[in-house]
Backbone as CSV, one residue per row, in Angstrom:
resi,resn,N_x,N_y,N_z,CA_x,CA_y,CA_z,C_x,C_y,C_z
1,MET,275.476,187.832,214.260,274.706,187.181,213.232,274.380,185.759,213.681
2,ILE,273.154,185.345,213.386,272.734,183.979,213.691,272.528,183.253,212.373
3,LEU,273.207,182.135,212.247,273.211,181.336,211.029,272.273,180.151,211.198
4,GLY,271.445,179.916,210.198,270.581,178.746,210.181,271.002,177.824,209.054
5,ILE,271.143,176.541,209.357,271.546,175.551,208.355,270.495,174.452,208.311
6,SER,269.951,174.219,207.125,269.044,173.093,206.926,269.832,171.949,206.307
7,GLY,269.843,170.811,206.998,270.565,169.635,206.519,269.730,168.714,205.661
8,SER,268.590,169.179,205.202,267.721,168.336,204.373,268.212,168.291,202.931
9,PRO,268.033,167.147,202.265,268.402,167.070,200.854,267.391,167.747,199.930
10,ARG,266.302,168.286,200.496,265.327,169.012,199.691,264.833,170.220,200.480
11,GLU,264.268,171.173,199.753,263.637,172.323,200.396,262.254,171.883,200.852
12,GLY,261.988,171.975,202.135,260.691,171.541,202.639,260.551,171.873,204.101
13,ASN,260.121,170.900,204.880,259.793,171.112,206.289,260.971,171.595,207.131
14,THR,262.125,170.974,206.979,263.281,171.360,207.795,263.696,172.788,207.483
15,SER,263.790,173.120,206.204,264.135,174.497,205.814,263.105,175.481,206.368
16,PHE,261.832,175.126,206.267,260.766,175.997,206.758,260.923,176.281,208.252
17,LEU,261.158,175.237,209.057,261.273,175.454,210.504,262.549,176.204,210.871
18,VAL,263.645,175.942,210.175,264.875,176.708,210.445,264.642,178.183,210.121
19,LYS,263.957,178.457,209.033,263.659,179.853,208.683,262.739,180.500,209.719
20,GLU,261.796,179.747,210.264,260.923,180.282,211.317,261.741,180.615,212.566
21,ALA,262.698,179.757,212.906,263.579,180.039,214.046,264.395,181.309,213.786
22,LEU,264.869,181.470,212.563,265.642,182.668,212.218,264.783,183.930,212.274
23,LYS,263.520,183.826,211.884,262.622,184.986,211.999,262.483,185.409,213.460
24,ALA,262.361,184.412,214.342,262.247,184.737,215.772,263.524,185.390,216.274
25,ALA,264.675,184.934,215.805,265.955,185.555,216.187,266.043,186.973,215.627
26,ALA,265.564,187.167,214.410,265.569,188.504,213.805,264.672,189.454,214.591
27,ASN,263.567,188.940,215.117,262.679,189.767,215.939,263.352,190.217,217.228
28,GLU,264.425,189.535,217.620,265.198,189.924,218.804,266.341,190.877,218.431
29,GLY,266.387,191.291,217.170,267.357,192.294,216.744,268.596,191.761,216.051
30,PHE,268.605,190.505,215.646,269.794,189.917,215.034,269.697,189.843,213.520
31,ASP,270.842,190.039,212.871,270.957,189.695,211.462,270.993,188.177,211.387
32,THR,270.395,187.630,210.354,270.371,186.182,210.191,270.770,185.819,208.769
33,GLU,271.192,184.582,208.625,271.493,184.050,207.296,271.073,182.590,207.275
34,PHE,270.527,182.164,206.147,270.048,180.794,205.976,270.870,180.090,204.902
35,ILE,271.264,178.859,205.196,271.958,178.010,204.227,271.221,176.684,204.153
36,SER,270.893,176.282,202.943,270.333,174.950,202.712,271.429,174.078,202.114
37,LEU,271.577,172.872,202.651,272.558,171.940,202.099,272.008,171.191,200.884
38,ALA,270.741,171.437,200.535,270.045,170.658,199.511,270.776,170.611,198.170
39,LYS,271.302,171.717,197.734,271.916,171.736,196.401,273.412,172.014,196.460
40,LYS,273.981,171.820,197.617,275.407,172.075,197.778,276.219,170.869,197.302
41,GLU,277.374,171.165,196.728,278.319,170.092,196.390,279.127,169.806,197.649
42,MET,278.941,168.611,198.188,279.584,168.238,199.444,280.087,166.802,199.337
43,ASN,281.349,166.639,199.610,281.949,165.308,199.558,282.346,164.873,200.961
44,PRO,282.312,163.578,201.224,282.630,163.106,202.579,284.109,163.263,202.927
45,CYS,284.361,163.315,204.211,285.729,163.328,204.717,286.435,162.054,204.270
46,ILE,287.702,162.166,203.876,288.473,160.998,203.449,289.576,160.652,204.446
47,ALA,289.531,161.257,205.625,290.488,160.980,206.697,291.938,161.108,206.251
48,CYS,292.218,162.126,205.457,293.580,162.344,204.958,294.466,163.045,205.975
49,ASN,293.849,163.702,206.962,294.545,164.427,208.031,295.286,165.686,207.574
50,VAL,295.054,166.137,206.350,295.683,167.375,205.891,295.257,168.543,206.768
51,CYS,294.001,168.529,207.231,293.511,169.642,208.059,294.265,169.739,209.378
52,LYS,294.822,168.625,209.856,295.615,168.665,211.087,296.874,169.499,210.908
53,GLU,297.424,169.462,209.697,298.666,170.183,209.419,298.429,171.612,208.945
54,THR,297.345,171.821,208.183,297.138,173.124,207.546,295.978,173.923,208.128
55,GLY,295.070,173.247,208.860,293.877,173.911,209.344,292.825,174.096,208.264
56,GLN,293.069,173.558,207.098,292.141,173.648,205.975,291.875,172.259,205.419
57,CYS,290.676,172.063,204.929,290.335,170.810,204.262,290.836,170.880,202.828
58,GLN,291.401,169.788,202.361,291.932,169.783,200.993,290.865,169.531,199.932
59,ILE,289.678,169.104,200.330,288.606,168.825,199.373,287.994,170.147,198.932
60,ILE,287.907,170.333,197.633,287.381,171.571,197.077,285.910,171.359,196.709
61,ASP,285.033,171.961,197.483,283.591,171.925,197.229,282.957,173.054,198.030
62,ASP,281.667,172.959,198.313,280.960,174.056,198.984,281.142,174.093,200.500
63,VAL,281.768,173.092,201.075,281.861,173.006,202.531,282.686,174.154,203.124
64,GLU,283.777,174.516,202.517,284.647,175.566,203.079,283.891,176.880,203.278
65,ASP,283.047,177.251,202.312,282.260,178.486,202.451,281.317,178.394,203.656
66,ILE,280.722,177.222,203.865,279.808,177.046,205.001,280.583,177.122,206.311
67,LEU,281.758,176.503,206.354,282.581,176.570,207.563,282.966,178.010,207.883
68,ASN,283.253,178.801,206.856,283.579,180.218,207.081,282.396,180.972,207.672
69,LYS,281.187,180.683,207.187,279.987,181.317,207.749,279.803,180.904,209.207
70,MET,280.101,179.644,209.531,279.988,179.172,210.911,280.989,179.903,211.804
71,ARG,282.198,180.146,211.302,283.210,180.900,212.056,282.720,182.301,212.395
72,GLU,282.026,182.929,211.440,281.584,184.315,211.586,280.368,184.465,212.497
73,ALA,279.578,183.418,212.633,278.303,183.503,213.348,278.494,183.587,214.854
74,ASP,277.538,184.237,215.516,277.484,184.243,216.985,276.649,183.076,217.489
75,GLY,275.656,182.707,216.704,274.783,181.587,217.031,274.526,180.763,215.787
76,ILE,274.317,179.460,215.977,274.080,178.561,214.852,272.882,177.676,215.179
77,ILE,271.919,177.684,214.289,270.753,176.806,214.406,270.856,175.789,213.282
78,ILE,270.904,174.516,213.648,271.024,173.451,212.656,269.775,172.584,212.701
79,GLY,269.206,172.336,211.527,268.050,171.465,211.420,268.332,170.283,210.524
80,SER,267.678,169.163,210.839,267.809,167.960,210.017,266.498,167.194,210.009
81,PRO,266.180,166.568,208.873,265.115,165.580,208.916,265.641,164.360,209.674
82,VAL,264.738,163.552,210.177,265.128,162.325,210.876,265.329,161.225,209.842
83,TYR,266.529,160.680,209.806,266.835,159.547,208.933,267.270,158.393,209.819
84,PHE,266.397,157.427,209.998,266.670,156.263,210.835,267.173,156.676,212.220
85,GLY,266.508,157.670,212.807,266.825,158.099,214.157,268.022,159.017,214.261
86,GLY,268.520,159.525,213.141,269.692,160.396,213.166,269.626,161.462,212.077
87,VAL,270.733,162.156,211.907,270.804,163.259,210.945,270.925,162.745,209.514
88,SER,270.651,163.624,208.578,270.771,163.304,207.153,272.233,163.116,206.761
89,ALA,272.445,162.465,205.635,273.806,162.278,205.117,274.468,163.619,204.826
90,GLN,273.700,164.559,204.312,274.256,165.877,203.984,274.777,166.569,205.239
91,LEU,273.999,166.516,206.306,274.439,167.162,207.536,275.624,166.424,208.144
92,LYS,275.610,165.110,208.062,276.740,164.341,208.603,278.035,164.673,207.863
93,ILE,277.948,164.885,206.562,279.139,165.310,205.809,279.660,166.628,206.362
94,LEU,278.765,167.605,206.566,279.199,168.899,207.100,279.830,168.728,208.477
95,MET,279.211,167.934,209.326,279.764,167.703,210.664,281.162,167.098,210.580
96,ASP,281.305,166.059,209.781,282.613,165.400,209.661,283.666,166.330,209.073
97,ARG,283.258,167.144,208.133,284.199,168.042,207.465,284.489,169.302,208.276
98,SER,283.826,169.472,209.429,284.076,170.646,210.274,285.327,170.476,211.119
99,ARG,286.021,169.401,210.953,287.219,169.127,211.763,288.216,170.294,211.784
100,PRO,288.434,171.013,210.678,289.367,172.150,210.752,288.967,173.192,211.803
101,LEU,287.671,173.296,212.113,287.216,174.265,213.112,287.576,173.849,214.530
102,ARG,287.953,172.587,214.714,288.351,172.112,216.049,289.745,172.601,216.425
103,TYR,290.564,172.944,215.458,291.907,173.427,215.764,291.794,174.872,216.216
104,GLY,292.073,175.088,217.490,291.866,176.391,218.093,290.430,176.594,218.564
105,PHE,289.623,175.571,218.479,288.213,175.614,218.893,287.542,176.903,218.425
106,GLN,287.423,177.026,217.111,286.914,178.246,216.492,285.418,178.470,216.702
107,LEU,284.690,177.443,217.164,283.265,177.617,217.468,283.005,177.735,218.965
108,LYS,284.075,177.792,219.748,283.938,177.851,221.205,283.044,179.009,221.624
109,ASN,282.109,178.714,222.528,281.184,179.681,223.125,280.193,180.307,222.153
110,LYS,280.103,179.769,220.938,278.994,180.159,220.076,277.770,179.400,220.572
111,VAL,276.606,179.972,220.369,275.369,179.367,220.866,274.772,178.487,219.772
112,GLY,274.431,177.259,220.143,273.874,176.323,219.174,272.510,175.822,219.577
113,GLY,271.618,175.719,218.602,270.287,175.152,218.808,269.951,174.206,217.675
114,ALA,269.131,173.197,217.966,268.838,172.140,216.991,267.345,172.011,216.716
115,ILE,267.051,171.624,215.485,265.686,171.348,215.034,265.700,170.019,214.297
116,ALA,264.682,169.199,214.523,264.549,167.948,213.779,263.104,167.767,213.345
117,VAL,262.926,167.177,212.168,261.600,166.910,211.628,261.479,165.424,211.349
118,GLY,260.488,164.792,211.988,260.221,163.372,211.782,258.863,163.163,211.143
119,ALA,258.614,161.941,210.722,257.355,161.622,210.050,256.192,161.487,211.022
120,SER,256.472,161.383,212.317,255.413,161.334,213.327,255.888,162.113,214.554
121,ARG,254.993,162.376,215.496,255.357,163.193,216.657,256.506,162.564,217.443
122,ASN,256.556,161.259,217.536,257.668,160.569,218.207,258.485,159.817,217.167
123,GLY,258.930,160.534,216.163,259.583,159.925,215.009,261.089,160.028,214.995
124,GLY,261.729,160.115,216.162,263.184,160.174,216.215,263.758,161.573,216.331
125,GLN,262.913,162.569,216.561,263.410,163.944,216.664,264.421,164.103,217.793
126,GLU,264.164,163.502,218.947,265.075,163.697,220.078,266.440,163.061,219.838
127,THR,266.477,161.891,219.203,267.784,161.274,218.940,268.543,162.035,217.865
128,THR,267.814,162.596,216.917,268.459,163.411,215.879,269.011,164.696,216.485
129,ILE,268.208,165.341,217.334,268.683,166.546,218.022,269.890,166.220,218.895
130,GLN,269.875,165.063,219.521,271.013,164.665,220.357,272.303,164.583,219.536
131,GLN,272.209,164.092,218.299,273.404,164.061,217.444,273.910,165.469,217.159
132,ILE,272.985,166.389,216.913,273.392,167.777,216.662,273.989,168.379,217.930
133,HIS,273.378,168.097,219.075,273.931,168.580,220.351,275.332,168.021,220.585
134,ASN,275.556,166.747,220.279,276.900,166.162,220.433,277.912,166.908,219.573
135,PHE,277.510,167.251,218.361,278.370,168.038,217.469,278.730,169.370,218.121
136,PHE,277.722,170.050,218.682,277.978,171.326,219.356,278.924,171.144,220.541
137,LEU,278.692,170.120,221.345,279.545,169.873,222.516,280.998,169.649,222.119
138,ILE,281.212,168.885,221.071,282.570,168.554,220.634,283.292,169.789,220.095
139,HIS,282.526,170.796,219.690,283.120,172.065,219.255,283.152,173.093,220.385
140,SER,282.846,172.684,221.620,282.878,173.556,222.794,281.894,174.718,222.686
141,MET,280.745,174.438,222.079,279.702,175.445,221.944,278.765,175.405,223.151
142,ILE,277.925,176.398,223.252,276.906,176.479,224.292,275.586,176.025,223.671
143,ILE,274.974,175.012,224.251,273.743,174.436,223.703,272.532,175.011,224.425
144,VAL,271.530,175.371,223.635,270.246,175.756,224.212,269.145,174.932,223.563
145,GLY,268.061,174.745,224.300,266.850,174.142,223.755,265.867,175.249,223.441
146,ASP,264.653,174.864,223.108,263.637,175.883,222.880,263.248,176.505,224.220
147,ALA,262.789,177.721,224.160,262.468,178.486,225.375,261.077,178.150,225.887
148,GLU,260.811,178.637,227.098,259.479,178.469,227.663,258.447,179.117,226.739
149,PRO,257.268,178.621,226.666,256.669,177.625,227.536,256.906,176.176,227.097
150,THR,257.559,175.961,225.952,257.761,174.574,225.510,259.001,173.956,226.149
151,ALA,260.134,174.611,226.086,261.380,174.235,226.776,261.697,172.743,226.770
152,HIS,262.152,172.264,225.620,262.605,170.884,225.473,263.988,170.874,224.820
153,TYR,264.256,169.865,224.022,265.559,169.715,223.371,265.804,170.746,222.274
154,GLY,264.739,171.212,221.649,264.860,172.140,220.528,263.576,172.125,219.732
155,GLY,263.668,172.507,218.473,262.493,172.501,217.614,262.195,171.096,217.128
156,THR,260.938,170.676,217.248,260.559,169.320,216.832,259.327,169.382,215.952
157,GLY,259.539,169.157,214.667,258.441,169.206,213.726,258.011,167.827,213.262
158,VAL,256.786,167.767,212.726,256.243,166.542,212.152,255.863,166.833,210.713
159,GLY,256.404,166.044,209.794,256.060,166.241,208.392,256.538,165.119,207.505
160,LYS,255.631,164.625,206.684,255.987,163.644,205.656,256.090,164.330,204.302
161,ASP,255.111,165.167,204.003,255.104,165.896,202.743,255.753,167.265,202.949
162,PRO,256.348,167.840,201.889,257.177,169.042,202.021,256.574,170.258,202.716
163,GLU,255.261,170.370,202.817,254.680,171.563,203.444,253.905,171.254,204.721
164,ASP,254.050,170.053,205.255,253.294,169.656,206.447,253.564,170.540,207.659
165,CYS,254.804,170.996,207.826,255.142,171.769,209.029,254.473,173.132,209.078
166,LYS,253.954,173.594,207.960,253.221,174.862,207.972,251.957,174.763,208.829
167,ASN,251.463,173.533,209.017,250.260,173.303,209.819,250.555,172.598,211.131
168,ASP,251.823,172.478,211.480,252.234,171.798,212.717,252.441,172.855,213.803
169,ASP,251.389,173.146,214.544,251.456,174.217,215.541,252.533,173.978,216.588
170,ILE,252.698,172.735,217.028,253.721,172.419,218.034,255.116,172.616,217.448
171,GLY,255.331,172.121,216.245,256.629,172.303,215.594,256.966,173.763,215.379
172,LEU,255.991,174.539,214.934,256.198,175.975,214.738,256.548,176.668,216.047
173,GLU,255.812,176.349,217.102,256.069,176.983,218.396,257.465,176.647,218.919
174,THR,257.852,175.366,218.821,259.172,174.991,219.346,260.300,175.588,218.509
175,ALA,260.132,175.664,217.192,261.160,176.264,216.342,261.313,177.752,216.645
176,ARG,260.193,178.457,216.777,260.250,179.889,217.081,260.836,180.136,218.470
177,ASN,260.444,179.307,219.426,260.998,179.453,220.775,262.501,179.180,220.786
178,LEU,262.952,178.246,219.955,264.386,177.965,219.851,265.136,179.175,219.288
179,GLY,264.609,179.756,218.218,265.258,180.931,217.633,265.362,182.069,218.634
180,ARG,264.285,182.267,219.390,264.284,183.319,220.427,265.318,183.017,221.505
181,LYS,265.404,181.744,221.927,266.342,181.373,222.993,267.795,181.534,222.541
182,VAL,268.094,181.120,221.323,269.455,181.312,220.798,269.795,182.800,220.836
183,ALA,268.879,183.643,220.381,269.122,185.091,220.381,269.320,185.629,221.793
184,GLU,268.489,185.192,222.740,268.607,185.663,224.121,269.961,185.312,224.723
185,VAL,270.432,184.104,224.474,271.705,183.690,225.067,272.876,184.394,224.383
186,VAL,272.799,184.604,223.075,273.838,185.374,222.399,273.908,186.776,223.008
187,LYS,272.761,187.399,223.267,272.756,188.729,223.898,273.441,188.705,225.256
188,LEU,273.152,187.679,226.047,273.778,187.562,227.369,275.293,187.449,227.268
189,ILE,275.755,186.680,226.314,277.203,186.480,226.144,277.873,187.768,225.681
190,LYS,277.213,188.497,224.821,277.814,189.717,224.250,277.770,190.900,225.229
191,ARG,276.996,190.770,226.295,276.874,191.853,227.268,278.180,192.196,227.921
């Protein structure tokens, strides 16, 4: 199964491109699941270190269910809007709260791909994707970018208004190529 997570605080461009990547993965024969962080109850890490002792976060909210889905997935595609050159607050909360997954490296060798949506073509997508890639690296995951013919860091969309990415041919192509690449590498690993 390939899991797609939109880190946007609203349903719009980021969710749209993550879903397009998941469609491309589904076309390669994979079951997919989409999670939007937009309406999730998520609280920040409080550095209590309980997860070091128990392997579980003591904060009761929607994060634990998302972490369980990440454990189950073979591949994970994470998207974020660009906020001052980085990921959204919602996605950063999920990243920080994923610490329990580091014990035993529960995401090791899962395939990860990133998507970012900025307000302009050079609107911070690469630095935002780099933050997502760093998250994958720290969890010992395998990182892929979008596949040929685009082959860059991942999916890069442009959108200010919630439906702009529907007309962003470059963003659509890179998101779909990313979904296909994640699926291809998962197949190679499972062989």
